[in-house]
C-alpha positions as CSV (number, residue, x, y, z in Angstrom):
1,M,-51.0,-16.2,69.7
2,S,-48.7,-15.1,72.4
3,K,-46.2,-17.7,73.3
4,H,-44.8,-18.6,76.7
5,V,-41.1,-20.0,77.3
6,T,-40.3,-21.7,80.5
7,H,-37.3,-23.4,82.0
8,W,-36.3,-27.0,81.0
9,I,-35.3,-29.0,84.0
10,G,-34.7,-32.6,84.3
11,G,-35.8,-33.6,80.8
12,K,-39.1,-31.6,80.8
13,P,-40.6,-28.2,80.9
14,A,-40.8,-26.8,84.5
15,A,-44.1,-26.9,86.2
16,G,-45.8,-24.1,88.2
17,A,-46.3,-20.4,87.8
18,A,-43.1,-18.2,87.9
19,E,-42.8,-15.3,90.3
20,R,-41.4,-13.0,87.6
21,R,-41.6,-12.9,83.8
22,G,-40.0,-10.9,80.9
23,D,-41.4,-9.9,77.6
24,I,-40.3,-11.2,74.4
25,Y,-40.3,-8.9,71.3
26,N,-40.3,-9.0,67.6
27,P,-37.7,-6.5,66.8
28,A,-39.2,-5.9,63.5
29,T,-42.4,-4.7,64.6
30,G,-41.6,-3.6,68.2
31,K,-44.4,-5.7,69.4
32,V,-44.5,-8.1,72.4
33,T,-44.9,-11.7,71.1
34,G,-44.6,-13.7,74.3
35,T,-43.2,-13.9,77.7
36,V,-40.4,-15.8,79.4
37,D,-40.1,-17.1,82.9
38,F,-37.3,-15.7,85.2
39,A,-35.7,-18.2,87.5
40,S,-36.0,-17.9,91.3
41,P,-33.5,-19.3,93.6
42,A,-35.6,-22.4,93.9
43,D,-35.5,-22.9,90.1
44,V,-31.8,-22.5,90.2
45,D,-31.5,-25.1,92.9
46,A,-33.8,-27.5,91.0
47,A,-31.8,-27.2,87.8
48,V,-28.5,-27.8,89.6
49,A,-30.0,-30.7,91.7
50,A,-31.3,-32.3,88.5
51,A,-27.9,-32.0,86.8
52,K,-26.1,-33.3,89.8
53,A,-28.3,-36.2,90.1
54,A,-27.7,-37.2,86.4
55,F,-24.0,-36.7,86.5
56,P,-22.8,-40.1,88.0
57,G,-24.8,-42.0,85.3
58,W,-23.8,-39.9,82.5
59,R,-20.1,-39.9,83.7
60,D,-20.2,-43.7,83.6
61,T,-21.9,-44.0,80.3
62,S,-19.5,-45.6,77.8
63,L,-17.9,-43.3,75.1
64,T,-19.5,-45.4,72.6
65,K,-23.1,-44.7,74.0
66,R,-22.3,-41.0,74.4
67,V,-21.3,-40.6,70.9
68,A,-24.4,-42.5,69.6
69,V,-26.5,-39.7,71.4
70,L,-24.3,-37.0,69.9
71,F,-24.6,-38.4,66.3
72,R,-28.4,-38.6,66.7
73,F,-28.5,-35.0,68.0
74,R,-26.4,-33.9,65.1
75,E,-28.9,-35.4,62.7
76,L,-31.9,-33.8,64.5
77,L,-30.2,-30.5,64.4
78,K,-29.6,-30.7,60.6
79,Q,-33.3,-31.7,60.2
80,H,-34.7,-28.9,62.3
81,A,-32.1,-26.3,61.2
82,P,-34.7,-24.2,59.3
83,E,-37.1,-24.2,62.3
84,L,-34.2,-23.1,64.8
85,A,-33.3,-20.3,62.2
86,E,-36.9,-19.1,62.2
87,L,-37.1,-19.0,66.0
88,I,-33.9,-17.1,66.1
89,S,-34.9,-14.5,63.5
90,A,-38.2,-14.0,65.0
91,E,-36.7,-13.0,68.5
92,H,-33.3,-11.5,67.5
93,G,-34.2,-10.0,64.4
94,K,-31.5,-11.2,62.2
95,V,-32.4,-12.3,58.6
96,R,-33.1,-16.0,58.1
97,S,-30.1,-16.8,56.1
98,D,-27.8,-15.2,58.9
99,A,-29.7,-17.3,61.4
100,A,-29.2,-20.4,59.4
101,G,-25.5,-19.8,59.2
102,E,-25.4,-19.5,62.8
103,V,-26.9,-22.9,63.3
104,A,-24.5,-24.4,60.7
105,R,-21.5,-23.0,62.6
106,G,-22.8,-24.4,65.8
107,L,-23.4,-27.8,64.2
108,E,-19.7,-27.9,63.4
109,V,-18.9,-28.1,67.2
110,V,-21.3,-30.9,67.7
111,E,-19.6,-32.7,64.8
112,F,-16.1,-32.1,66.5
113,A,-17.6,-33.3,69.7
114,C,-18.6,-36.6,68.1
115,G,-15.0,-37.4,67.9
116,I,-14.7,-37.3,71.7
117,P,-13.3,-40.9,72.2
118,H,-10.0,-40.0,70.3
119,L,-10.0,-36.6,72.0
120,L,-10.2,-38.0,75.6
121,K,-7.3,-40.3,75.1
122,G,-4.9,-39.9,78.0
123,G,-1.0,-40.9,78.1
124,Y,0.6,-44.1,79.3
125,S,4.3,-44.7,80.1
126,E,5.5,-48.2,81.0
127,N,8.3,-48.9,83.5
128,V,8.7,-45.2,84.8
129,S,10.4,-47.2,87.7
130,T,11.0,-50.8,88.0
131,G,7.7,-52.6,87.6
132,V,5.9,-49.3,87.8
133,D,3.6,-47.8,85.0
134,A,2.3,-44.3,85.0
135,Y,-0.7,-42.8,83.0
136,S,-3.0,-40.0,82.8
137,I,-6.7,-39.8,82.4
138,L,-9.1,-37.1,81.6
139,Q,-12.4,-37.0,83.7
140,P,-15.4,-34.7,83.7
141,L,-15.8,-31.9,86.3
142,G,-19.5,-32.6,87.2
143,V,-22.2,-29.9,86.9
144,V,-21.1,-27.1,84.6
145,A,-23.1,-23.9,83.4
146,G,-23.0,-21.7,80.4
147,I,-24.2,-18.2,80.2
148,S,-24.8,-17.1,76.7
149,P,-25.5,-13.6,74.9
150,F,-28.5,-12.6,72.7
151,N,-26.7,-12.2,69.5
152,F,-26.1,-15.8,68.9
153,P,-28.9,-17.8,70.8
154,A,-27.9,-21.1,69.1
155,M,-24.2,-20.8,68.0
156,V,-22.6,-19.7,71.2
157,P,-24.3,-22.2,73.4
158,M,-23.2,-25.0,70.9
159,W,-19.6,-23.7,71.4
160,M,-20.2,-24.9,75.0
161,F,-22.5,-27.7,75.7
162,P,-21.6,-30.4,73.0
163,V,-18.0,-30.6,74.2
164,A,-19.1,-30.4,77.9
165,I,-21.7,-33.1,77.7
166,A,-19.4,-35.2,75.4
167,C,-16.8,-35.1,78.1
168,G,-19.3,-36.6,80.6
169,N,-20.4,-33.4,82.4
170,T,-24.0,-32.3,82.9
171,F,-24.9,-28.9,81.7
172,I,-27.1,-25.9,82.7
173,L,-27.7,-23.3,80.0
174,K,-28.8,-19.7,80.9
175,P,-29.5,-18.1,77.6
176,S,-30.5,-14.5,77.0
177,E,-33.8,-13.6,78.0
178,K,-34.4,-11.5,74.9
179,D,-34.4,-14.8,72.7
180,P,-35.0,-17.7,74.7
181,S,-37.0,-20.1,72.4
182,A,-34.2,-21.6,70.5
183,S,-32.5,-23.0,73.6
184,V,-35.7,-24.8,74.7
185,R,-36.1,-26.3,71.1
186,I,-32.5,-27.5,71.4
187,A,-33.4,-29.1,74.8
188,E,-36.3,-31.0,73.2
189,L,-34.1,-32.2,70.4
190,W,-31.5,-33.6,72.9
191,A,-34.3,-35.5,74.7
192,E,-35.4,-36.9,71.3
193,A,-31.9,-38.0,70.6
194,G,-31.9,-40.0,73.9
195,L,-30.0,-37.9,76.3
196,P,-30.9,-38.9,79.8
197,E,-33.0,-36.6,81.9
198,G,-31.0,-33.9,83.7
199,V,-27.9,-33.9,81.5
200,F,-28.9,-30.9,79.7
201,N,-31.1,-28.1,81.4
202,V,-32.2,-24.6,80.4
203,L,-32.7,-21.8,83.0
204,H,-34.1,-18.7,81.9
205,G,-33.7,-15.2,83.7
206,D,-31.7,-12.2,84.4
207,K,-28.9,-11.3,87.0
208,A,-30.6,-13.3,89.8
209,A,-30.3,-16.5,87.8
210,V,-26.7,-15.7,86.7
211,D,-25.8,-15.0,90.3
212,G,-27.3,-18.3,91.5
213,L,-25.2,-20.3,89.2
214,L,-22.0,-18.4,89.8
215,E,-22.4,-18.8,93.7
216,H,-23.9,-22.4,93.7
217,E,-21.5,-24.8,95.3
218,D,-22.4,-27.7,93.1
219,V,-21.6,-25.8,90.0
220,K,-18.0,-26.7,89.1
221,A,-17.4,-24.5,85.9
222,V,-18.9,-21.5,84.1
223,S,-18.5,-20.6,80.5
224,F,-19.7,-17.0,79.4
225,V,-19.8,-14.8,76.4
226,G,-21.0,-11.3,76.6
227,S,-19.7,-7.8,77.2
228,T,-16.3,-7.0,79.0
229,P,-17.7,-5.5,82.2
230,I,-20.1,-8.6,82.7
231,A,-17.3,-10.9,81.7
232,H,-15.1,-9.5,84.4
233,Y,-17.9,-9.8,86.9
234,V,-18.7,-13.4,85.9
235,Y,-14.9,-14.3,86.2
236,E,-14.3,-12.5,89.5
237,T,-17.5,-13.9,91.2
238,A,-17.2,-17.4,89.9
239,A,-13.5,-17.7,90.8
240,R,-14.3,-16.3,94.2
241,H,-16.6,-19.2,94.8
242,G,-14.0,-21.7,93.5
243,K,-15.1,-22.2,90.0
244,R,-13.2,-22.8,86.8
245,V,-14.1,-19.9,84.5
246,Q,-13.7,-19.0,80.9
247,A,-15.4,-15.6,80.3
248,L,-15.2,-14.1,76.8
249,G,-15.7,-10.5,76.8
250,G,-16.2,-7.5,74.4
251,A,-14.3,-6.4,71.2
252,K,-13.2,-3.6,69.0
253,N,-12.4,-5.4,65.9
254,H,-10.0,-3.6,63.4
255,M,-9.6,-4.1,59.8
256,V,-6.4,-2.8,58.5
257,V,-6.3,-2.0,54.8
258,L,-2.8,-1.4,53.2
259,P,-2.2,0.6,50.1
260,D,-1.6,-2.5,47.9
261,A,-4.9,-4.3,48.9
262,D,-7.7,-5.0,46.5
263,L,-10.0,-2.2,47.5
264,D,-13.2,-3.9,46.0
265,L,-12.4,-7.0,48.1
266,A,-11.8,-4.7,51.2
267,A,-15.0,-2.7,50.7
268,D,-17.0,-5.8,50.2
269,A,-15.4,-7.1,53.5
270,A,-16.0,-4.0,55.5
271,V,-19.6,-3.8,54.6
272,S,-20.1,-7.6,55.1
273,A,-18.3,-7.8,58.6
274,G,-19.5,-4.4,59.7
275,F,-23.3,-4.7,59.0
276,G,-23.9,-8.3,58.9
277,S,-26.5,-9.2,61.7
278,A,-26.8,-5.4,62.2
279,G,-23.3,-5.3,63.6
280,E,-24.5,-7.4,66.6
281,R,-21.5,-9.8,66.4
282,C,-18.6,-10.0,68.8
283,M,-16.5,-10.6,65.7
284,A,-18.0,-7.7,63.7
285,I,-15.6,-5.1,62.2
286,S,-16.1,-1.9,63.9
287,A,-12.9,0.1,63.0
288,V,-11.6,0.2,59.4
289,V,-8.0,1.4,59.5
290,A,-7.0,2.9,56.1
291,V,-3.2,3.3,55.5
292,D,-1.9,6.0,53.4
293,A,-3.9,7.6,50.6
294,I,-6.6,5.0,50.0
295,A,-9.1,6.3,52.5
296,D,-11.1,8.3,50.1
297,D,-11.3,5.7,47.5
298,L,-12.2,3.1,50.0
299,L,-14.9,5.3,51.5
300,E,-16.6,5.8,48.2
301,R,-16.6,2.0,47.5
302,I,-18.3,1.4,50.8
303,R,-20.7,4.2,50.4
304,A,-21.8,2.7,47.0
305,R,-22.3,-0.7,48.5
306,V,-24.2,0.5,51.6
307,A,-26.6,2.4,49.2
308,E,-27.6,-1.0,47.8
309,L,-28.2,-2.9,51.1
310,R,-31.7,-4.0,51.7
311,V,-32.6,-3.5,55.4
312,G,-35.9,-5.2,56.4
313,P,-37.7,-7.9,58.4
314,G,-35.7,-11.1,59.1
315,D,-38.6,-13.2,57.5
316,D,-38.5,-11.1,54.3
317,E,-36.4,-13.1,51.7
318,R,-35.2,-9.8,50.2
319,S,-33.7,-8.5,53.5
320,E,-30.0,-8.5,54.0
321,M,-29.9,-6.8,57.4
322,G,-32.5,-6.8,60.1
323,P,-33.3,-4.4,63.0
324,L,-31.4,-4.3,66.4
325,V,-32.6,-6.4,69.2
326,T,-34.3,-3.9,71.5
327,R,-35.5,-0.3,71.2
328,A,-33.2,0.8,74.1
329,H,-30.0,-0.9,72.3
330,R,-31.1,0.7,68.9
331,D,-31.3,4.3,70.7
332,K,-27.8,3.8,72.4
333,V,-26.2,2.8,69.1
334,A,-27.7,5.6,67.3
335,S,-26.6,8.0,69.9
336,Y,-22.9,7.4,68.7
337,L,-23.7,9.1,65.5
338,E,-24.5,12.3,67.3
339,S,-21.7,12.1,69.8
340,G,-19.1,11.1,67.0
341,V,-20.0,14.3,65.2
342,R,-19.8,16.5,68.3
343,Q,-16.3,15.1,69.1
344,G,-15.1,15.9,65.6
345,A,-16.0,12.9,63.4
346,T,-17.8,13.3,60.0
347,L,-20.9,11.5,59.4
348,A,-20.2,10.0,56.1
349,I,-23.3,7.6,56.1
350,D,-26.3,8.2,58.1
351,G,-28.1,4.9,58.8
352,R,-31.2,6.7,60.4
353,V,-32.4,7.6,57.0
354,H,-31.8,4.3,55.2
355,P,-35.1,2.9,53.8
356,V,-36.6,-0.2,55.3
357,L,-38.5,-2.8,53.3
358,G,-42.0,-3.0,54.6
359,G,-40.8,-2.6,58.2
360,A,-43.2,-1.6,60.9
361,A,-42.6,2.0,62.1
362,D,-42.2,0.8,65.6
363,G,-39.3,-1.7,64.7
364,F,-36.0,-1.2,66.2
365,W,-34.5,0.0,62.9
366,L,-31.0,1.6,62.3
367,G,-29.4,1.2,58.9
368,P,-25.7,0.9,58.1
369,S,-23.7,4.1,59.1
370,L,-20.2,5.2,58.8
371,L,-18.3,7.8,60.8
372,D,-15.1,9.2,59.1
373,D,-12.1,11.1,60.5
374,V,-12.4,9.1,63.7
375,T,-9.4,9.6,66.3
376,P,-8.7,7.1,69.1
377,E,-10.0,9.4,71.9
378,M,-13.7,9.4,70.5
379,S,-16.3,7.5,72.4
380,C,-17.3,6.0,69.1
381,Y,-13.7,4.3,69.0
382,T,-13.2,3.7,72.7
383,D,-16.7,2.0,73.3
384,E,-17.8,-1.4,72.0
385,I,-20.9,-0.1,70.1
386,F,-22.4,-3.4,69.0
387,G,-24.3,-2.1,66.1
388,P,-24.2,-1.1,62.5
389,V,-21.7,1.7,62.9
390,L,-18.3,1.6,61.2
391,S,-15.5,4.0,62.3
392,L,-13.0,5.0,59.5
393,L,-9.5,6.0,61.0
394,R,-6.7,7.4,58.7
395,V,-3.2,6.5,59.4
396,S,0.1,7.1,57.4
397,G,1.7,3.7,57.4
398,Y,1.8,0.1,58.6
399,T,3.5,0.8,61.9
400,E,1.0,3.5,62.9
401,A,-1.9,1.0,62.0
402,L,-0.3,-1.9,64.0
403,D,0.4,0.4,67.0
404,L,-3.3,1.5,66.9
405,V,-4.6,-1.9,67.2
406,N,-2.1,-3.1,69.8
407,A,-2.8,0.0,72.0
408,N,-6.7,-0.8,72.1
409,P,-7.7,-2.6,75.4
410,Y,-9.6,-5.2,73.4
411,G,-8.0,-8.2,71.6
412,N,-10.8,-10.4,70.2
413,G,-10.3,-10.4,66.4
414,T,-8.5,-8.3,63.7
415,A,-8.0,-8.4,59.8
416,I,-5.5,-7.2,57.4
417,F,-6.2,-6.7,53.8
418,T,-3.1,-6.8,51.5
419,N,-1.4,-8.7,48.6
420,D,1.9,-8.6,50.3
421,G,2.7,-11.9,51.9
422,G,5.6,-10.4,53.9
423,A,3.5,-7.7,55.5
424,A,0.6,-10.2,56.2
425,R,3.1,-12.6,58.0
426,R,4.5,-9.6,60.0
427,F,1.1,-8.6,61.1
428,Q,0.1,-11.9,62.2
429,N,3.3,-12.2,64.2
430,E,3.1,-8.7,65.8
431,V,-0.5,-8.0,66.4
432,E,-1.7,-8.6,69.9
433,V,-5.2,-10.2,69.2
434,G,-6.4,-13.5,69.6
435,M,-7.8,-14.3,66.1
436,V,-6.3,-12.9,63.0
437,G,-7.8,-12.7,59.5
438,I,-5.6,-12.3,56.4
439,N,-8.1,-11.0,53.7
440,V,-10.7,-12.6,55.8
441,P,-12.8,-10.0,57.8
442,I,-14.4,-12.2,60.3
443,P,-11.6,-14.9,61.3
444,V,-13.9,-17.1,63.3
445,P,-12.0,-20.4,63.7
446,M,-13.2,-23.8,62.7
447,A,-14.6,-25.9,65.5
448,Y,-11.3,-27.9,65.8
449,Y,-9.3,-24.6,66.6
450,S,-10.0,-22.4,69.7
451,F,-12.1,-19.4,69.8
452,G,-11.1,-16.7,72.1
453,G,-9.4,-13.2,72.3
454,W,-6.7,-11.5,74.4
455,K,-6.5,-8.6,76.8
456,K,-9.8,-7.4,77.9
457,S,-11.7,-9.8,75.5
458,L,-11.0,-12.8,77.7
459,F,-11.0,-13.4,81.3
460,G,-9.4,-17.0,82.2
461,D,-6.7,-19.0,80.4
462,T,-8.9,-21.2,78.2
463,H,-10.6,-20.4,74.9
464,A,-13.8,-21.9,73.7
465,H,-14.3,-25.1,71.8
466,G,-11.4,-27.1,70.0
467,M,-9.1,-29.0,72.4
468,E,-9.0,-26.0,74.6
469,G,-12.8,-26.7,75.1
470,V,-11.9,-30.4,76.0
471,H,-9.3,-29.3,78.4
472,F,-11.7,-26.8,80.2
473,Y,-14.4,-29.3,80.6
474,T,-12.1,-32.1,82.0
475,R,-9.4,-32.4,84.7
476,T,-6.3,-34.6,84.5
477,K,-5.7,-37.4,86.8
478,A,-2.3,-38.9,87.0
479,V,-2.0,-42.5,88.2
480,T,1.1,-44.4,89.3
481,A,0.5,-48.1,89.5
482,R,2.7,-51.2,90.6
483,W,1.0,-54.7,90.5
484,L,3.1,-56.4,93.1
485,D,4.5,-60.0,93.1
486,P,5.5,-61.9,96.3
487,S,9.0,-60.7,96.3
488,H,8.2,-57.0,96.7
489,G,11.0,-56.6,99.2
490,G,9.1,-55.5,102.3
491,V,8.8,-52.1,104.1
492,E,11.0,-49.1,102.8
493,L,10.6,-45.8,104.5
494,G,12.9,-44.0,102.2
495,F,11.5,-41.3,99.8
496,P,10.5,-43.2,96.5
497,T,13.1,-42.6,93.6
498,N,13.3,-43.7,90.1
499,G,15.5,-46.8,89.8
C-alpha cells in the first residue's frame, strides 16, 4: 500500500489536507511508494508556535528530568534501530547494514547528550571584588531548527536535536523530502519517551519550508547540512534575519597515498570510503592522490576489489552497495564519466556496466566507477559529484599532494595512508582541512569531538555535536552578585573598580 507522511507538530501528526505533496520513491525499483506533505506558511507558523509555547516549560524542567527523558529515548532508539534502518533503506536506497550503522552513529550523540548536567556547568569566582562574586551560566536559546540532507535521514538530525533539546531548547526538524519517514518515527519515539508536546516537531517540504524557518522571527538558530551553494544561502539568509547559524556544506575529500603505504589497506579504504552508500556521503573519498610510482599498482588493486562488489537492492542481504537516491541524481553522476573522458581522463572502471543483483531495470543504478589521469581543472575534480565515482590523481611527491589538497576550495575531510609517523604528523599539522584521518579513510569524529570542515565546507564558526554543539545551542550569561549588609557605605557615583 502507498504510504502517506505528514508533519509532526505539537506532539501529534498534523491534521488536514496539504496544499502540496511530493512523491516518495523506492530507488531500487524506481517506483513511487508514497507521498509526503509539503509545508505551507501556515504549517511553518503552527510548528514554530508549538515549539515556542513548549519552550518555557522545557527550559525550566530540571536537568534530572530532562536526562531521564533522554535515557528513555536512547533505549527506544536502540530497541527500534532495525525498524529505522528499514525505513532509511527503503527510501534512500542504502543497504540495511549501512543504514543500521547510521542509526548507531546517531545514537552516540544521544548518549553524549545524556551527560548534559556536566556539560552545562558554568563557572564561579568568589570575591572578585570585596564581597562580590561572579559566575557564568549557560542558558538555552529558545526555538531552534535543523535542516538535514537526504543522505543521512537519521544520523545528521541526531547530530543536532539531542544536544539542542538536552540544553533546554525546543526543536523543529526539516528533513529531506526524499526520505522523510525516519524523522516521523523518531518523533513518535520521543513522545513515547515522555518528551513534552511541542519540544520536538517535524516539518516536511521544500524551499518554501526552509525559507519559512530561516525568516521566522521566533526561530533563534538554524543548523544545516547539505551542499555548499545551499549552505551559503542558508547562512546568508538566516544571519540576515538575526539568527545564529551553523551551515555545513559540501566536500571534495582527498585520500593521499604515500609510497611506503600498505597498498592493500589503501585499496580497501579507497573502495570502502569511495563507494559505501553509493558515494552519497559528505565524508566519502572522491579523490585518490597517488604519490610517485605506486599509482598503477594501487589502481589494479582497486580494480580487483571493485569487480567483487555486489550492487543490489538495500533489502537484499547480499548487497554491499545500493542505488542512488533519484533518477535525476543518478544521471547527473553518470554524466561525469562522459565529461571526464572528454576532458582527458581515462575511464578505468565503468560503473554503468556493473551487474546488479536482482535489481529492477528502472532502479536508479550506477556501479562503482573510477576515472584515472584526472587533473585539477577537470569538472570531475572541481565538482562535488556525490556518487560512486573516484578520481585518481598522480603526483610526484608529498609536497605536490599537500598543495593539491590545500588548494581545493573544500576542506571537509581528508586522509593520508603511510607507515611514516613523521610524514603523518607533518600532514595533520599542515593540511587545511577540518577532519583528518591517518590510515583511516572516513575520519568522522566520535560524538564527544566536533564534526565540521574548513573553507567552503562550513559557514559559521561552530561545528556540530561535541562541546561545540553545546556552545551553539546555549548562550552565556555572566552574573555579578553582592549580597549587602547594613554597612554597605551609601551612594557611590564613581565607576566601579576591583578593590
